[in-house]
C-alpha positions as CSV (number, residue, x, y, z in Angstrom):
1,M,6.4,-9.4,-11.0
2,A,2.6,-8.4,-11.4
3,D,1.6,-11.9,-10.6
4,D,3.8,-12.2,-7.5
5,P,1.4,-12.9,-4.6
6,K,4.0,-11.4,-2.2
7,R,4.2,-8.1,-4.1
8,P,3.3,-5.2,-1.9
9,I,0.3,-3.1,-2.9
10,A,-1.4,-0.1,-1.3
11,L,-4.6,-0.9,0.4
12,T,-5.5,2.6,1.5
13,T,-4.2,5.9,2.8
14,V,-5.2,7.6,6.0
15,P,-4.3,11.0,7.5
16,T,-3.0,9.7,10.9
17,E,-0.7,7.2,12.5
18,V,-3.5,6.3,14.9
19,Q,-5.9,5.4,12.0
20,A,-3.1,3.4,10.3
21,A,-2.4,1.5,13.5
22,L,-6.0,0.5,13.9
23,I,-6.2,-0.8,10.3
24,V,-2.9,-2.7,10.6
25,A,-3.9,-4.3,13.9
26,A,-7.3,-5.2,12.4
27,L,-5.7,-6.8,9.4
28,E,-3.2,-8.7,11.4
29,D,-5.8,-9.9,13.7
30,E,-7.2,-11.6,10.6
31,G,-3.9,-13.1,9.7
32,I,-3.0,-10.5,7.0
33,E,0.5,-9.1,7.1
34,A,0.2,-5.3,6.8
35,R,2.5,-2.4,7.4
36,A,2.1,1.4,7.5
37,I,4.5,3.7,5.8
38,G,4.7,7.5,5.9
39,E,4.2,8.1,9.5
40,M,6.9,10.6,9.7
41,T,5.0,13.1,7.5
42,T,1.7,13.1,9.5
43,G,2.9,15.2,12.3
44,Y,3.9,18.1,10.2
45,R,1.7,21.2,10.0
46,A,2.4,22.4,6.5
47,E,0.5,23.3,3.3
48,A,0.5,19.7,2.2
49,P,-0.8,17.3,4.8
50,G,1.0,13.9,5.3
51,E,-0.6,10.5,4.7
52,V,0.0,7.0,6.1
53,Q,-0.2,4.4,3.4
54,I,-1.2,0.7,4.4
55,L,0.6,-1.9,2.5
56,I,-0.4,-5.5,2.2
57,H,0.6,-8.4,-0.1
58,Q,-1.3,-8.7,-3.4
59,A,-2.5,-12.1,-2.5
60,D,-4.4,-10.7,0.5
61,A,-6.0,-7.9,-1.4
62,A,-9.6,-9.1,-1.6
63,R,-9.8,-10.2,2.0
64,A,-8.1,-6.9,3.2
65,R,-10.7,-4.8,1.2
66,E,-13.4,-6.7,2.8
67,I,-12.0,-6.1,6.3
68,L,-11.5,-2.4,5.5
69,R,-15.1,-2.0,4.4
70,E,-16.3,-3.6,7.7
71,L,-14.0,-1.3,9.7
72,E,-15.4,1.8,7.7
73,G,-19.0,0.5,8.4
74,E,-18.3,0.1,12.1
75,H,-16.9,3.6,12.2
76,S,-19.9,5.2,10.4
77,E,-22.3,3.5,12.8
78,E,-20.5,5.1,15.8
79,E,-21.0,8.6,14.4
């Protein structure tokens, strides 16, 4: 199973649904299938904040990480 290119792996986690949606959209624009899980926990105001995890296929990991680095670079330039 470890060598299955379709095996889902976590790319990253973010604290909000909005951030997750932006990442998923950017990945999908580049032809990478991605999905967010955990959105239901992000709206709660509790001691333990929720997280949204972005899942991709193992085969797309290298390219997805590159896209994520580019997105993070764009975000830091805007600040």
